C-alpha positions, 0 to 999 in steps of 0.5 A: 500500500502507498500512504501519504503523510500530510502532517508530521508525527512520531517517526514510529508511524513511518518505521512500523508501516515500512516494516509492514511493507507499506510505501510512505510518502511525506508532503507537509507543505503542498496546498490542498489543491496540489494534494488533490492532484495526486491523491488518486495514487494513494491507498491511505492518508495520515493526517492530524488537522491540516485541512478538511477531507471533504466530499470533493477531496475524497472524490479525487481519492479514487483508490483510498482505503483508509484515513488515519487521524492522529487525534480523537475528533473527526470533524475535519473529515466528511465521515458519512461520505467516507464510510459510504465509499468504504473508507476505513477511519482510524482515529486515536482517542485511546492515544491521548485520553490520559493526557486530556484527563490529567490536563483537565484535572490540572486546570481544575486544581490550579483554578481552585488553588489560584496557582496561576495568579499566586505564582505571578504575584510572588514573582512580582514581590507580592505576598498575599496569603489571604487573597490566594486562599483556595478551595478543595475538591472534596465534597464537590459534585463534578459533572462531565458532559461527554462520557467517552474516552476523554470523559472517562479518563477525567473521571478516573483521575478524580477517584482519589479526591473524595468528591461528593460524586462524579456524574456524567451526561451523554447522548448514548445510554449505558455509558456510566461506570464505577467512576461516574453515574450517568444522569439526565441533563436536568440533574447534572444542571441541578447538582454540578459544582464543576462542569467539564466538557469532553464532547466532539464537535458536531452540529449538536455541540457547536454553541452548546454552552450558551447563556440559556444553557448556563442559566439552567444550572442551579449553582454557580459552576466552574467550567473546564473545556478541553474538548472543542472551542466552538462548543462554548459561545465566548461572549456568553461565557464572559457574561457568565463570568461577569455575573459570577454564574461561572466562577472560573474557567479553564480553557484549553480550546477556544472558539477562535481557533483555526480548524487546523488548531495550529493558529489562534484566530481565523483573522488577525483581530482579537475580540473584546470577549477574548481580551476579557478572558486574557485579563481575568484572574479566574481564567486559565488558558492553554493552546490546545495542548491537553492531549499534546504530551510527549507520551501521547505523541507516541501513543497516538501514532501507535494506536493508528498503526495498530488499527490499520494493521489489524484491518489490513494485515 
């Protein structure tokens, strides 16, 4: 088989495909149009999020048998059309779920203990113990929306913190386990002290966290988003932060990210809402790196290799 690699990844992916007798070609710079002109010659594509594999692109990939996606989400691939063409999709949520779970927990603990602001203050010579008095996770109810690989990994990390309960909501039934009890959305909104998002980007989740959704929570909550930026309406989040309906937010992903995730803004202009997040002491930001660890780079590559090997070898 001939494989075209469109994004750089851990070298093991090429090494192991070569050991299987596959031909590996790398093209990390050509435009989508240029790739379309030669994609008919390939049996497989390995991609992260460089560009979308839409119906027009897939129509030109006449010999394509599989797409390996080094990550969890498949929103940059027309999955319905790919499946109708018999193209095998190998995503790798198993590869970075642990990293995402740890990052979400790290953001939550940092927010509760004001570590980000305390560090800056001490470095600047300010010693404010009372102003940096923190909160404890013990006794809190943590609500998780989206209980797949990422949500389950986060729930597992909470086991040692003596939280009152971990509850989860998912459109799929029967996903609860020993780490989280599955509930309806109304119970989650009534009881949660913390809300952590672990959903894919779909037509149903884009703009999901908006003013109406936030207002339905009985308590003021802390928000963690390591899922997709477009799931949260930033202006509505800012309004909730101002009203203290949301007490603080840890955001690894932003509504303004480009679809490739490699740059922040679709255009060069910074919005007023994002400026508010930058200036807020109760907001922690990171550049879409929750699943981007040294270890997950290896695991993601290995997961894709293993799935393609099991299917075609």
